[in-house]
C-alpha positions as CSV (number, residue, x, y, z in Angstrom):
1,M,85.8,79.6,156.0
2,D,87.5,76.5,155.4
3,K,85.7,75.8,152.1
4,I,86.6,79.1,151.1
5,M,90.7,78.4,151.9
6,A,90.2,75.3,150.1
7,Q,89.2,77.3,146.8
8,L,92.1,79.9,147.3
9,E,94.9,77.7,147.5
10,S,93.9,76.5,143.8
11,L,93.3,80.3,143.1
12,V,96.7,80.7,144.0
13,A,97.9,78.3,142.0
14,H,96.1,79.4,138.7
15,Y,97.3,82.9,139.5
16,D,100.8,82.1,139.4
17,E,100.0,80.2,136.1
18,L,98.7,83.3,135.0
19,Q,102.0,85.3,136.2
20,E,104.2,82.9,133.8
21,M,102.2,83.3,131.2
22,M,102.6,86.8,131.0
23,A,106.1,86.4,130.7
24,D,105.6,83.8,128.1
25,P,106.9,86.0,124.6
26,E,104.0,84.0,122.5
27,V,101.3,85.4,124.8
28,I,103.4,88.7,124.9
29,N,103.2,88.8,120.5
30,D,99.3,88.2,121.0
31,T,97.9,91.5,122.0
32,K,94.2,90.2,122.4
33,R,95.4,87.4,124.8
34,Y,98.0,89.1,126.5
35,M,95.3,91.8,127.6
36,E,92.8,88.9,128.4
37,V,95.5,87.2,130.9
38,S,97.0,90.5,132.2
39,K,92.8,91.4,133.1
40,E,92.4,88.3,134.8
41,E,95.9,88.4,136.7
42,A,94.7,91.9,138.0
43,D,91.3,91.0,138.8
44,L,93.0,88.0,141.2
45,R,95.9,90.2,142.5
46,D,93.7,91.6,145.3
47,V,92.7,88.4,146.7
48,V,95.7,86.8,146.1
49,E,97.8,89.3,148.1
50,K,95.3,89.2,151.1
51,Y,95.3,85.5,151.3
52,R,99.5,85.5,151.3
53,K,99.2,87.8,154.1
54,Y,96.9,85.8,156.0
55,K,98.9,82.6,155.8
56,A,101.8,84.6,156.6
57,D,100.3,85.8,159.9
58,K,99.0,82.4,160.9
59,K,102.5,81.1,160.4
60,E,103.7,83.7,162.6
61,I,101.4,83.3,165.3
62,S,102.3,79.5,165.3
63,D,106.0,80.7,165.7
64,N,104.9,83.0,168.5
65,K,103.1,80.5,170.5
66,D,106.3,78.0,170.6
67,I,108.2,81.0,171.8
68,I,105.7,81.3,174.4
69,A,105.7,77.4,175.6
70,N,109.3,77.1,175.4
71,E,111.3,79.9,176.0
72,N,112.2,81.2,179.3
73,D,112.8,85.2,178.7
74,S,110.0,86.5,180.1
75,D,110.5,89.5,178.1
76,L,110.5,88.1,174.8
77,V,107.1,85.9,175.7
78,E,105.2,89.3,176.6
79,M,106.8,90.4,173.2
80,A,105.3,87.3,171.3
81,K,102.1,87.5,173.4
82,E,101.5,91.4,172.0
83,E,102.4,90.6,168.5
84,N,99.9,87.4,168.3
85,N,97.0,90.1,169.7
86,D,98.0,92.3,167.0
87,L,98.1,89.5,164.1
88,E,94.7,88.2,165.7
89,Q,92.9,91.2,164.9
90,D,94.7,91.7,161.4
91,I,94.0,87.9,160.8
92,A,90.1,88.7,161.7
93,K,90.0,91.8,159.4
94,L,91.3,89.9,156.5
95,E,89.2,87.1,156.6
96,D,86.4,89.2,156.3
97,E,88.0,91.3,153.1
98,I,88.9,88.0,151.5
99,K,85.1,86.6,152.2
100,I,83.8,89.5,150.1
101,L,86.6,89.3,147.6
102,M,85.6,85.7,147.0
103,L,81.5,86.6,147.1
104,P,80.3,85.6,143.3
105,K,80.8,88.5,140.9
106,D,78.1,89.8,138.7
107,P,79.5,89.8,135.1
108,N,78.5,92.7,133.9
109,D,80.1,94.8,136.9
110,D,82.7,95.7,134.7
111,K,80.5,96.9,131.9
112,D,79.5,100.4,130.7
113,I,76.1,101.4,131.3
114,I,73.3,102.9,129.0
115,M,70.8,105.0,131.2
116,E,67.5,105.9,130.4
117,I,65.7,108.3,132.7
118,R,62.2,109.2,131.9
119,G,59.4,111.6,133.6
120,A,56.7,109.5,134.7
121,A,54.2,110.9,137.2
122,G,53.6,114.5,137.6
123,G,53.6,116.1,133.7
124,D,56.2,118.9,133.7
125,E,57.5,118.7,137.1
126,A,58.5,114.9,136.1
127,S,60.2,116.0,133.3
128,L,62.1,119.0,135.3
129,F,63.3,116.1,137.8
130,A,64.2,113.9,135.1
131,G,66.4,116.5,134.0
132,D,67.8,117.2,137.3
133,L,68.3,113.3,137.6
134,L,70.4,113.7,134.4
135,R,72.6,116.4,135.8
136,M,73.1,114.4,139.3
137,Y,74.4,111.2,137.3
138,E,76.8,113.8,135.0
139,K,78.3,115.3,138.1
140,Y,78.6,112.0,140.1
141,A,80.1,110.4,136.6
142,E,82.6,113.3,136.4
143,R,83.8,112.6,140.1
144,Q,84.6,109.1,138.9
145,N,86.6,109.9,136.0
146,W,84.0,108.6,133.7
147,Q,82.9,110.1,130.4
148,V,79.0,110.5,129.7
149,S,77.2,110.8,126.5
150,I,73.3,111.8,125.4
151,V,72.4,108.8,123.1
152,D,68.8,109.8,122.6
153,S,66.4,112.5,124.2
154,E,62.9,114.0,123.8
155,P,63.5,117.7,125.9
156,T,60.1,119.5,126.9
157,E,59.2,122.9,126.3
158,V,59.9,124.1,130.0
159,G,63.4,122.7,129.9
160,G,63.0,118.8,131.2
161,Y,62.7,115.5,129.6
162,K,60.5,113.5,128.7
163,R,63.0,110.8,128.3
164,V,66.8,111.1,127.9
165,A,69.3,108.1,127.4
166,I,72.7,108.6,127.9
167,M,75.7,106.2,127.7
168,I,78.4,106.1,130.6
169,T,81.9,104.5,130.0
170,G,84.6,104.2,132.4
171,N,85.9,101.9,135.1
172,K,83.5,99.5,136.3
173,V,80.4,101.7,136.0
174,Y,77.7,99.2,135.9
175,S,78.7,97.8,139.4
176,K,78.0,101.1,140.9
177,L,75.1,102.5,139.1
178,K,73.3,99.0,138.6
179,Y,71.6,99.9,142.2
180,E,69.8,103.1,140.4
181,N,67.5,101.1,138.6
182,G,63.5,101.6,139.7
183,A,61.2,104.9,140.2
184,H,62.5,108.4,141.9
185,R,60.2,110.2,143.8
186,V,60.4,114.0,144.3
187,Q,58.7,116.3,146.8
188,R,59.2,119.7,146.2
189,V,57.2,123.0,145.6
190,P,57.5,123.2,141.2
191,V,58.3,126.6,139.7
192,T,54.6,126.6,138.3
193,E,53.2,126.0,141.6
194,S,51.9,129.8,142.5
195,Q,50.6,129.1,146.0
196,G,53.4,126.9,147.3
197,R,52.1,123.9,147.8
198,V,54.7,120.1,147.6
199,H,53.8,118.5,145.1
200,T,54.6,114.8,144.7
201,S,56.3,113.7,141.1
202,T,58.1,110.8,140.0
203,A,61.0,109.6,137.3
204,T,62.1,106.1,136.3
205,V,65.5,105.0,135.8
206,A,66.8,102.1,134.0
207,V,70.3,100.8,133.8
208,M,71.3,98.3,131.1
209,P,74.9,97.3,130.8
210,E,76.4,97.8,127.2
211,Y,77.3,94.7,125.5
212,E,79.9,95.8,123.1
213,Q,80.5,92.6,121.2
214,V,77.0,91.1,121.2
215,D,77.0,87.6,119.5
216,L,73.0,88.5,118.5
217,D,72.2,88.3,114.9
218,L,69.0,90.5,114.6
219,D,67.1,89.6,111.6
220,P,66.7,92.8,109.4
221,K,63.1,92.1,108.8
222,D,62.4,92.5,112.2
223,I,64.0,96.1,112.0
224,R,62.0,99.0,111.2
225,V,64.4,101.8,110.5
226,D,63.3,105.6,110.2
227,V,65.6,108.4,109.1
228,Y,64.9,112.3,109.8
229,R,66.5,115.4,110.2
230,S,68.3,115.7,113.6
231,S,67.3,118.6,115.7
232,G,69.5,121.0,118.0
233,A,72.6,122.6,118.0
234,G,74.8,121.8,115.3
235,G,75.1,124.5,112.5
236,Q,73.8,124.2,109.1
237,H,74.5,120.8,108.6
238,I,72.4,119.3,111.5
239,N,69.3,120.9,109.8
240,K,69.5,120.3,106.2
241,T,70.4,116.4,106.1
242,S,68.4,113.4,107.3
243,S,71.2,112.3,109.1
244,A,69.1,111.2,112.5
245,V,68.3,107.0,112.7
246,R,65.4,105.5,114.2
247,M,65.4,101.9,114.4
248,T,62.5,99.7,115.9
249,H,63.0,96.3,116.7
250,L,59.4,94.9,116.1
251,P,59.2,91.8,118.2
252,T,60.1,93.6,121.3
253,G,58.7,96.9,120.7
254,I,62.7,98.3,121.6
255,V,62.9,101.8,120.0
256,V,66.6,103.3,119.5
257,A,67.0,106.8,118.1
258,M,70.2,108.2,117.4
259,Q,71.6,111.8,115.8
260,D,74.4,112.7,117.5
261,Q,76.9,111.2,115.0
262,R,78.0,113.6,112.5
263,S,76.5,111.0,109.0
264,Q,73.4,108.8,108.6
265,Q,76.1,105.7,108.5
266,Q,77.5,107.0,111.8
267,N,74.4,107.0,113.5
268,R,73.0,103.8,111.9
269,E,76.7,101.7,113.3
270,K,75.6,103.6,116.8
271,A,72.0,102.9,116.7
272,M,73.1,99.1,115.7
273,Q,74.8,98.8,118.5
274,I,72.6,100.1,121.3
275,L,69.9,98.3,119.8
276,K,71.8,94.8,120.0
277,S,72.8,95.7,123.6
278,R,68.9,96.6,125.1
279,V,67.8,93.3,122.7
280,Y,70.4,90.8,124.2
281,D,69.5,92.7,127.8
282,Y,65.7,92.2,127.3
283,Y,65.8,88.4,126.3
284,E,68.7,87.9,129.2
285,S,66.3,89.2,131.6
286,Q,63.9,86.7,130.8
287,N,66.5,84.5,132.6
288,R,67.0,85.9,135.6
289,D,64.2,84.9,138.1
290,K,66.9,83.5,140.2
291,Y,69.0,86.4,140.1
292,D,66.4,88.6,140.7
293,A,64.7,86.8,143.9
294,K,68.2,87.3,145.3
295,R,68.9,90.6,144.5
296,K,65.4,91.6,145.9
297,N,66.4,90.3,149.7
298,A,69.3,92.6,148.8
299,V,68.3,96.0,147.5
300,G,65.2,95.3,145.6
301,T,64.5,93.6,141.9
302,G,65.2,97.0,140.4
303,D,62.1,96.9,138.4
304,R,61.4,100.6,137.5
305,S,57.7,100.4,138.7
306,E,59.7,100.0,142.1
307,R,60.1,103.1,144.2
308,I,63.7,103.3,145.6
309,R,64.3,106.7,146.9
310,T,62.9,110.0,147.8
311,Y,64.1,113.4,147.1
312,N,62.4,115.9,149.7
313,Y,63.5,118.9,148.9
314,P,61.6,121.4,151.5
315,Q,63.6,119.3,154.2
316,N,66.7,118.6,152.2
317,R,66.3,115.1,153.0
318,V,66.9,112.1,150.5
319,T,65.9,108.6,152.0
320,D,66.7,105.4,150.0
321,H,64.0,103.0,150.8
322,R,65.4,99.4,150.5
323,I,67.7,99.8,153.0
324,G,65.9,102.4,155.0
325,L,69.2,105.2,154.8
326,T,68.2,108.7,155.2
327,L,70.7,111.5,154.8
328,N,69.7,115.5,155.3
329,K,72.4,116.3,152.7
330,L,69.9,116.5,149.4
331,D,71.7,119.3,147.8
332,R,74.7,117.9,147.8
333,V,73.0,114.3,146.5
334,M,72.1,116.5,143.8
335,N,75.4,118.2,143.1
336,G,77.0,114.3,142.2
337,E,77.9,113.2,145.6
338,L,76.4,109.9,145.8
339,D,79.0,107.8,147.1
340,E,77.5,107.6,150.3
341,I,74.1,106.1,149.1
342,I,76.0,103.8,146.7
343,D,78.6,102.8,149.0
344,A,75.9,101.5,151.6
345,L,73.8,99.7,148.8
346,I,76.8,97.8,147.9
347,L,77.8,97.1,151.5
348,Y,74.2,96.0,152.2
349,N,74.3,93.6,149.0
350,Q,77.7,92.3,150.4
351,T,76.2,91.4,154.1
352,K,73.2,89.8,152.1
353,Q,75.7,87.7,150.3
354,L,77.8,86.7,153.1
355,E,75.0,85.9,155.5
356,E,73.8,83.1,152.5
357,L,77.4,82.1,152.3
358,A,77.1,81.3,156.0
359,E,73.9,79.7,155.7
360,Q,74.9,77.3,152.9
361,N,78.0,76.3,155.0
362,V,76.5,75.5,158.2
């Protein structure tokens, strides 16, 4: 804890500088600079306030110890002892909270995401389950006051999706949904099953942070662009014009299709933004060996081939295999009540990080 406290002293000094900058007319008149400074100040505010409370409690304990050692009034001494008992408990709690706040942050936690859901093993049933997962995430996003838009989709005749990509925007989306990477397994009686037998199918989920301003120049020669007519709802306009765009990045094989926008130009711009994010994420992932090794110790690598969760409909049960969590309320989970699972994954990951921190400080 001593090393953390030393870090906090310099953090408080930097926080005070940020507050001074926010009152500087030169910074105030520079909107971009002001937004950067205010965001950094907001990110540090919680840990600084807790540290100041920690120091104030420590001083109060010291003052009370002086009273206990030197005061003759027994009532005053007893009062100081009781107060110190409460303060010691507060300090222990503050230490734990400060340690968590000082853990290394995932630089992508504040970002919006692009999520891809694909029906995997199980044919029609897998595509139906992919659709169920889509609705689950849409309902969870609604509870979080996030916005969801379908970027690209390949629906199936039975009403599910062979593949669907969505963009989720809001406050700290990636920080919560990054744990959804992997293979999701469903056990239930398919609607097409006449004899009532339980089948097992899978769908995969991939979560990528959206890089809004990607410093990445894609060579136009590496991109194949196809245009075609949009499909789905949209009236006469959507069916008569070739406004949909499909972009393929040849070196990586990454494909982005966009038809949500009104014009071909709008679809081109949106597709290029998403393509840059995916290609950037692809190249970034090549350098994540060390990061992935740490995540594997916590909640799994996030590889899409790794089975992370089972949804058992006959027993109304959902199990997250990475942390051994089982909940007998699958119906509520599928209705978007994912907080208990996601909070448990975050806590588990923080605990592992704290253990690593403790080992380093030994």
